[in-house]
Every structure is written in C-alpha cells, then in structure tokens.
N, C-alpha and C positions, 0 to 999 in steps of 0.2 A: 872070320877073316876081316880085318878092318877095311873100310871102304877105300882108303888110298891104295892099299895093296891090290885090291880088286881092279881099280882103275888102271894101275900100272900094268897088271897082267893083261887086261883087255887091250891096252895100247900096244903092248909087245906082240900080242897075237894079230892085231890088225896089220902091224908093220910086216910081220912074217908072212901073212897071206897075200899081201899086195905084190903084184908082179910089176917090176920096173918096165916102163914102156919106152922104147926108143923111137926115133923117127921112122926107122925101117919097119918096126913092128906095126906102127900105126898105118903106114902105107900098105903093108901086106894085108892088114885086117880089112881095109877098104876094098881090096881086090878079091877077097874070099867070096865064095858062093854062099847061098843061104844054108846049105847043109853043113858046111864046115863052121859057119858062124854059130849055129846052134850047138855044135859040139864044144866050141870054145866057151860059150855061155854056161853050159852044164859043168865044164871043168872049173869055172869060176865059182859056181855054187858049191862044188865039192871042196874047194880050197877054203871057203868060209865056214864050213861045217864045224871045224874045231873051235872057231870063235863063238859060234852060237852055243855050242855045248858048254864052253867055259863060262859064258854069261849066265846060262841057266843054272849051272852048278853053283856059281857064286851067289845067286839069288837065294838058293836053298840054304847055303851056308850062313847067310846073313839073317835068315828067319830065326825068330826067338821062340823058344818053348816057354810058355808061361806056367807058373805054379798056380793052378786053379784051386780055389778054396770053396767049400760049400758055403752058401750064403742064403739070406732070406730078405726079401723086400719088406721092410717094416713100415714105411711111410712114403707117400708121394705128396709133396707140398708145392703149391703155386703161389706166387705173389705178383700182383700187378704193379708195375713201376710207372715211370714217366712215359709220356707219349713220344713217338718218333714222327717227325714230319716227313711224309713221302709224297713225291710228285705223281699223283694219280689223277690225271685230267686237270687237277688244280692241287694246290698244297693242302694236304689233309693230314691231320694228326691221328696216328694209330697207337693204341695202347700196347705196351710191351709186357708180356707175361713170361715170367721166369719159372721154370719147373725144376725142383730138386728131388733127388731120389735118396732115401735113407736105406742103406744096405747093411745088414747085420751079419757078421761072421762070428766064429767062436770066441774071439778075443777083442774085436774092434767093431765099432759102428762107423761106417764111411758115409759122408754126405757127398753125393755126386751132382754135378750140374755147373752152371745153369743151362738148361735146354731152352733156347729162345724160339727157334723155328720149328715147324712141324717135322722137318727132316731130322732134327736132333732128338726128338722125343723117342723114348724107349718103349718097346712093346713088352712090358713086363706086368705080371699079375701081382697085386698086393697080397702079402702074406704067403706067397708061394716060394718054394725053393728055387735057387738059381746058382750059378757059379760066377766067381769074380776072381780076377788076377790083378794085383797092384804092381805097376811099373813106374816107380818114382811118384810123380804127382798125377799120373794118369791111371785110370782104372779101366780094365777090359771086363765087360759084363756080357754074359750070354743071355739074349732075350728069349722070349717064348718060342721062337722059331729055331733056336740054337745058333743064331748069328752073333758073331763077336762085334760088340759096339764099344767105341772108346768114349769115355767121358772124363773131364777133369775132376780131381778130388778136391773139394772145397774145404772139408773139415774131417778130422779123424777124432773119434771119441773112444777112449779105452773103456771096455766093459769092466765093471767091478767084479772081482773074483769072489765066488761064494765062500763064505767063511765056514771052516770045519767046526761043527759042534763037538766039544770034548766032554 
C-alpha cells in the first residue's frame, strides 16, 4: 500500500475515533468522580484500538521481502584519505579511512561501501558465505550474526561466463 494511502487511512481513523466535545460535556467531566473518570479514560483507549491496529497492519504491509542471493566476501579493502579537522580540545586533524567490501554472487561482483565510521563497519568474515539482496543502489547484507545491514553499492562488475569446451 503506498504511503499516501496509509496516511489518509490513519487520518480517517483518527477523525472517526475522536469524540466531539461540547461545553456541556467538558463541564460534566469536571464534575465526575474519580471512578467514573477512569471508566471514561478506558473507553477512550478502546476507541483508539482500531487506529493502533490499522497503523501496525500498514507497517507490515509496507515491509519489503528481499530476494536474497547466496554470496561470498572475496575482499575487504581500506584506503586512507585526507584528514578531517575535528575540535577535540583544540583543532586536530584526523585521518579518514574508507573500507570497501567486495561481495561475489553467481553472476555479479558488488563493491559495497565506503564504511567510514566504526558503526558502519560490517562484521563479516573474509572468504565465508553470506547472503545479499540488492535494492536499487543499496545492498542488504547479512553479517556473521545474521543481522541485516544496509550499504551503498559503489560498483557492479559482471562475472565472465565460463566458455563451454566443444
């Protein structure tokens, strides 16, 4: 379901669950005792239950199923680039290291990266099998813990087809 349709559905549900308040209803709610006020609050929660359910269902509907391919990490390269000036007690130049991951599937070699910060680094083992899914210019790769990590695809290289000897 496209996102504008989900937003329109959520707005319609919010409007349907809101109770119009009049001046008389506001003055009566101030006069109510504690026990009746709790009952009204519970009723408000029950009115919003369909809204919560609709939002949860729309999130599931928007989730994508990726086509996972068997892959293998064939190389991990790093290059040290220019320095970045960071204000740590004084202006200090820090070197920037970019890490690239070479992932081989049956028909294509993908270069993923650059990973610049430690948070972006992948926990993958060199020459070990993994799974990868390509979504446009973004690759989803399963690390050694089975966690889905997103990395940009920098380069695609088609693997040469083995020639049949006749």
